[in-house]
C-alpha positions as CSV (number, residue, x, y, z in Angstrom):
1,M,-9.1,67.6,28.1
2,W,-7.6,64.1,28.3
3,N,-5.2,63.1,25.7
4,M,-6.9,60.1,24.0
5,A,-4.1,59.3,21.6
6,R,-3.6,55.5,21.2
7,R,-0.3,54.2,22.7
8,A,1.6,51.8,20.4
9,F,3.6,48.8,21.5
10,T,7.2,49.5,22.3
11,L,9.9,47.4,20.5
12,I,10.6,45.6,23.7
13,E,6.9,44.7,24.3
14,L,6.7,43.4,20.7
15,L,9.8,41.2,21.1
16,V,8.4,39.8,24.3
17,V,5.1,38.9,22.6
18,I,7.0,37.2,19.7
19,A,9.1,35.3,22.2
20,I,6.0,34.1,24.1
21,I,4.4,33.0,20.8
22,A,7.6,31.1,19.8
23,I,7.7,29.4,23.2
24,L,4.1,28.3,22.9
25,I,4.7,27.0,19.4
26,G,7.7,25.1,20.6
27,L,5.6,23.5,23.4
28,L,2.7,22.6,21.2
29,L,4.6,21.2,18.2
30,P,5.8,18.0,19.9
31,A,2.3,17.5,21.2
32,V,0.8,17.9,17.8
33,Q,3.4,15.5,16.3
34,K,2.6,12.9,19.0
35,V,-1.1,13.2,18.2
36,R,-0.4,12.7,14.5
37,E,1.8,9.7,15.1
38,A,-0.7,8.2,17.5
39,A,-3.4,8.5,14.8
40,A,-1.0,7.1,12.2
41,R,-0.2,4.1,14.4
42,A,-3.9,3.5,15.1
43,K,-4.6,3.6,11.3
44,C,-1.7,1.1,10.8
45,T,-3.0,-1.2,13.5
46,N,-6.4,-1.2,11.9
47,N,-4.9,-1.9,8.5
48,L,-3.1,-5.0,9.8
49,K,-6.3,-6.1,11.6
50,Q,-8.2,-5.9,8.3
51,V,-5.6,-7.8,6.4
52,A,-5.5,-10.5,9.1
53,L,-9.3,-10.8,9.0
54,A,-9.2,-11.0,5.2
55,S,-6.7,-13.8,5.4
56,H,-9.0,-15.7,7.7
57,G,-11.9,-15.0,5.4
58,Y,-9.8,-16.5,2.5
59,H,-9.0,-19.5,4.7
60,D,-12.6,-20.1,5.5
61,S,-13.4,-20.1,1.7
62,N,-10.3,-22.1,0.6
63,Q,-9.4,-24.2,3.6
64,A,-5.9,-22.6,3.6
65,F,-4.2,-19.3,3.7
66,P,-3.1,-17.9,0.3
67,G,0.4,-18.4,-0.9
68,A,2.9,-15.5,-0.9
69,M,2.9,-16.0,-4.7
70,Y,0.9,-18.3,-6.8
71,I,3.3,-19.2,-9.6
72,F,2.5,-20.7,-13.0
73,A,4.5,-21.0,-16.3
74,G,4.3,-18.1,-18.7
75,T,6.2,-15.1,-20.1
76,F,7.4,-12.4,-17.7
77,S,9.9,-10.1,-19.4
78,A,11.7,-10.3,-22.7
79,G,12.1,-14.0,-22.6
80,P,10.5,-17.2,-21.1
81,G,10.1,-17.3,-17.4
82,T,7.5,-17.7,-14.7
83,Q,4.8,-15.3,-13.4
84,G,1.9,-15.3,-11.1
85,Y,0.0,-13.3,-8.5
86,T,0.6,-12.3,-4.9
87,V,-1.0,-12.9,-1.6
88,F,-2.5,-9.4,-1.7
89,V,-4.2,-10.0,-5.0
90,S,-5.7,-13.2,-3.5
91,L,-7.0,-11.1,-0.6
92,L,-8.6,-8.4,-2.7
93,P,-12.2,-9.8,-2.5
94,F,-11.9,-10.0,1.3
95,L,-10.6,-6.4,1.5
96,E,-13.7,-5.0,-0.1
97,Q,-11.9,-4.7,-3.5
98,Q,-14.0,-7.2,-5.5
99,S,-14.1,-4.8,-8.6
100,L,-10.3,-4.6,-8.6
101,Y,-10.0,-8.3,-8.3
102,Q,-12.4,-8.8,-11.3
103,A,-10.4,-6.3,-13.3
104,W,-7.2,-8.3,-12.7
105,N,-5.5,-10.0,-15.7
106,F,-4.6,-13.5,-14.3
107,A,-3.6,-14.9,-17.7
108,T,-0.8,-12.3,-18.2
109,P,-0.2,-10.7,-14.8
110,I,2.5,-8.3,-16.0
111,L,-0.2,-6.4,-18.0
112,N,-1.8,-5.3,-14.8
113,G,0.8,-2.7,-14.5
114,L,1.0,-1.5,-18.1
115,Q,0.0,2.1,-18.6
116,T,-1.4,3.0,-22.0
117,A,-3.5,5.8,-23.5
118,A,-6.6,3.6,-23.2
119,V,-5.7,2.4,-19.6
120,P,-3.9,5.3,-17.8
121,N,-4.6,3.8,-14.4
122,P,-3.9,0.1,-14.6
123,P,-5.1,-2.2,-11.8
124,G,-1.7,-2.8,-10.4
125,A,-1.0,0.9,-10.0
126,T,-3.8,1.2,-7.5
127,V,-2.6,2.6,-4.1
128,L,-4.7,0.9,-1.5
129,S,-5.2,2.7,1.8
130,V,-5.6,-0.5,3.7
131,L,-2.1,-1.6,2.5
132,T,-0.4,1.7,3.3
133,C,0.8,3.0,6.7
134,P,0.6,6.8,7.1
135,S,4.0,6.8,8.8
136,D,5.7,4.9,6.0
137,V,7.6,7.3,3.8
138,I,7.1,6.2,0.2
139,P,8.6,8.8,-2.2
140,Q,6.7,7.6,-5.2
141,N,3.5,5.6,-5.0
142,P,2.7,4.0,-7.5
143,N,6.3,3.1,-8.4
144,V,7.6,3.1,-11.9
145,A,9.2,-0.2,-13.0
146,V,12.3,0.6,-15.1
147,K,13.3,-3.0,-15.9
148,H,10.1,-4.2,-17.5
149,P,9.6,-4.8,-21.2
150,P,9.1,-1.6,-23.4
151,G,6.4,0.5,-22.0
152,T,5.5,2.3,-18.8
153,Y,4.6,0.0,-15.9
154,L,3.2,1.3,-12.6
155,W,2.9,-0.7,-9.4
156,G,1.3,0.3,-6.1
157,V,3.6,-0.1,-3.1
158,T,2.5,-1.6,0.2
159,S,3.7,-0.9,3.7
160,Y,3.1,-4.5,4.8
161,G,4.5,-8.0,4.2
162,G,3.5,-11.5,5.1
163,N,5.5,-13.6,7.5
164,A,7.9,-15.8,5.4
165,G,9.5,-17.3,8.4
166,S,13.3,-17.4,8.9
167,Q,14.2,-16.5,5.3
168,P,12.0,-15.4,2.3
169,Y,14.5,-14.4,-0.4
170,P,16.4,-15.4,-2.5
171,T,15.4,-18.9,-1.3
172,A,12.3,-19.3,0.8
173,S,12.8,-21.2,4.1
174,L,9.2,-22.5,3.9
175,D,8.8,-22.4,7.7
176,G,6.6,-19.3,7.9
177,M,3.1,-18.5,7.0
178,F,3.6,-17.5,3.3
179,Y,5.8,-18.9,0.6
180,P,5.5,-19.5,-3.2
181,V,2.9,-22.1,-4.2
182,G,1.5,-23.3,-7.5
183,P,2.5,-25.6,-10.4
184,A,5.7,-23.7,-11.2
185,S,6.9,-23.2,-7.6
186,S,10.0,-25.0,-6.6
187,P,9.5,-27.1,-4.6
188,V,5.8,-27.5,-5.2
189,M,4.2,-26.8,-1.8
190,S,0.7,-26.7,-0.4
191,A,-0.4,-23.4,1.2
192,V,-0.5,-23.2,5.0
193,R,-3.6,-24.3,6.9
194,I,-4.5,-23.3,10.5
195,A,-3.9,-26.9,11.5
196,D,-0.3,-26.5,10.3
197,V,0.4,-23.8,12.8
198,T,1.3,-26.1,15.7
199,D,3.1,-23.3,17.6
200,G,-0.3,-21.7,18.1
201,L,-2.0,-18.8,16.2
202,S,-1.3,-16.4,19.1
203,N,2.4,-17.3,19.0
204,T,2.9,-16.9,15.2
205,L,3.3,-13.7,13.2
206,L,1.0,-13.3,10.1
207,F,1.7,-9.8,8.7
208,G,4.0,-7.0,9.6
209,E,5.4,-3.6,8.5
210,R,8.2,-2.8,6.2
211,S,10.2,0.5,5.9
212,H,11.0,2.3,2.7
213,V,13.8,4.5,3.9
214,D,17.5,3.4,3.9
215,A,20.1,5.8,2.4
216,N,22.9,3.3,2.6
217,F,20.8,0.7,0.7
218,D,20.1,3.3,-2.0
219,A,23.8,4.3,-2.2
220,L,24.7,0.6,-2.5
221,V,22.4,-0.3,-5.4
222,S,22.5,3.0,-7.3
223,P,25.5,5.4,-7.2
224,V,23.3,8.0,-8.8
225,P,19.8,7.4,-7.2
226,S,16.9,8.1,-9.5
227,A,13.3,8.8,-8.3
228,L,12.2,6.3,-11.0
229,S,14.5,3.5,-10.0
230,S,12.7,0.4,-8.8
231,D,16.1,-0.8,-7.4
232,L,15.9,1.8,-4.5
233,I,14.4,0.6,-1.3
234,S,11.3,2.7,-2.0
235,G,10.7,0.5,-5.0
236,Y,10.3,-2.7,-3.0
237,G,6.8,-3.8,-1.9
238,W,4.7,-3.9,-5.1
239,W,1.5,-5.5,-3.7
240,G,0.6,-6.8,-7.2
241,S,4.1,-7.8,-8.4
242,P,3.7,-10.3,-11.3
243,S,7.1,-12.0,-11.1
244,T,8.7,-14.9,-9.2
245,F,10.7,-12.3,-7.3
246,A,7.4,-11.1,-5.7
247,T,8.3,-12.9,-2.5
248,A,10.8,-10.1,-1.9
249,D,7.9,-7.6,-2.4
250,V,5.2,-9.2,-0.3
251,T,6.9,-11.0,2.5
252,E,9.4,-10.3,5.3
253,S,11.4,-12.4,7.7
254,A,13.3,-12.7,11.0
255,S,16.6,-13.1,9.2
256,V,17.6,-9.7,10.6
257,P,16.4,-7.5,13.5
258,I,13.4,-5.2,13.2
259,N,14.3,-1.9,11.5
260,Y,17.6,-3.3,10.2
261,L,19.5,-0.8,8.0
262,V,22.4,-1.5,5.6
263,P,25.6,-0.7,7.5
264,S,28.3,1.4,5.9
265,P,30.8,0.2,5.3
266,L,29.6,-3.4,4.9
267,P,31.0,-5.8,7.5
268,S,33.8,-8.0,6.4
269,G,32.6,-11.1,4.5
270,V,29.2,-9.5,3.6
271,S,28.7,-9.0,-0.2
272,S,26.6,-6.2,-1.7
273,Q,24.1,-8.8,-2.8
274,Q,23.9,-10.3,0.7
275,A,23.3,-6.9,2.2
276,V,20.5,-6.2,-0.4
277,N,18.9,-9.5,0.4
278,M,19.0,-9.0,4.1
279,R,17.6,-5.4,3.9
280,I,14.6,-6.2,1.6
281,S,13.7,-9.1,3.9
282,A,13.6,-6.9,7.1
283,W,10.6,-5.9,9.1
284,G,10.5,-2.2,9.9
285,S,8.4,0.9,10.1
286,G,8.2,4.7,10.3
287,H,7.0,4.4,13.9
288,T,9.5,5.1,16.8
289,G,11.0,2.1,18.5
290,G,9.6,-0.9,16.6
291,A,6.8,-2.0,14.2
292,N,3.2,-3.2,14.2
293,F,2.4,-6.9,13.5
294,S,-0.7,-9.0,13.2
295,L,-0.6,-12.4,14.7
296,A,-2.2,-15.5,13.1
297,D,-5.1,-15.3,15.6
298,G,-6.0,-11.9,14.1
299,S,-4.7,-9.8,17.0
300,V,-2.3,-6.9,16.4
301,R,0.5,-5.7,18.6
302,F,3.5,-3.4,18.5
303,V,6.9,-5.2,18.8
304,S,9.9,-3.3,20.0
305,N,13.2,-3.2,18.1
306,S,14.8,-4.5,21.3
307,I,13.1,-7.9,21.0
308,A,15.6,-10.8,21.2
309,Q,16.4,-12.1,17.8
310,T,15.8,-15.6,18.8
311,T,12.3,-14.7,20.0
312,L,11.6,-13.0,16.7
313,V,12.7,-16.1,14.9
314,W,10.5,-18.3,17.1
315,L,7.5,-15.9,16.4
316,S,8.2,-16.2,12.7
317,T,8.2,-20.0,12.4
318,R,4.8,-21.8,12.6
319,A,5.9,-25.2,13.9
320,G,9.2,-24.9,15.7
321,G,7.8,-26.0,19.1
322,E,9.5,-23.2,21.0
323,V,8.1,-21.7,24.2
324,I,7.7,-17.9,23.4
325,P,8.8,-15.7,26.3
326,N,7.3,-12.3,27.1
327,Y,8.3,-9.7,24.5
């Protein structure tokens, strides 16, 4: 009679099978990561396309693009100051967010972020998918504001910023597509119209990405980083920011290269405040090698980190008269 006893795997055979499985996983993992990043980049591209189209919809209705911040006199924090609302608030009706726009408190914008028992999810805390890139690492969204008046204030963070030209903060250069406007802006400026973009819509940036990861920045502003600190780089980019400092939240510039990070140690002659200002003004992304941008004609393209800084500046100004090279 034949011996029908089942033969088990030997230890060597088992190890070989495990090794083969490990090799297959090692081969497949990079491919899976590439597919995920491709999907994230496509989603980001679509987001910027939607924001660009919303801006043109706003222009069609108002004969100008929105300001980076519409500023009017009021009370912001513990004392007198100025407040207003951002470009992204202006675009809400054109991003299929009419109900959120109607819920916005334009009289006292800071209250849009105040969390109470009656309003646990204030309008400003809304995290909008169209304003968030899947590759952007945002540790806490919405972000908790720690320097507001007494109370808990929550603000949704965006992965995008409008083109503020050669410098948005602390003093706007006024040569880009977005800058503060309104009765309390200084100087009082009119919002940009298509006719003002004499460099051509296809040669001028409209919106682009911002990155929320920079360990050296966080170490510079907070020796003991806190997950609740709105001073960390992850705390910049409140799309509904109510203060005059909102230009640092909703615009970026060509003042530094794409994906610029705070160097450590700081270069000679560069103060901590200057380093902070440069970093919060930088374009950047969680994608490899560059960042996505929408142009003023509504198109979207990926721009490499290696782009010449002069070319980036020329793309950021709306009426410089430069001849833009291939990039």
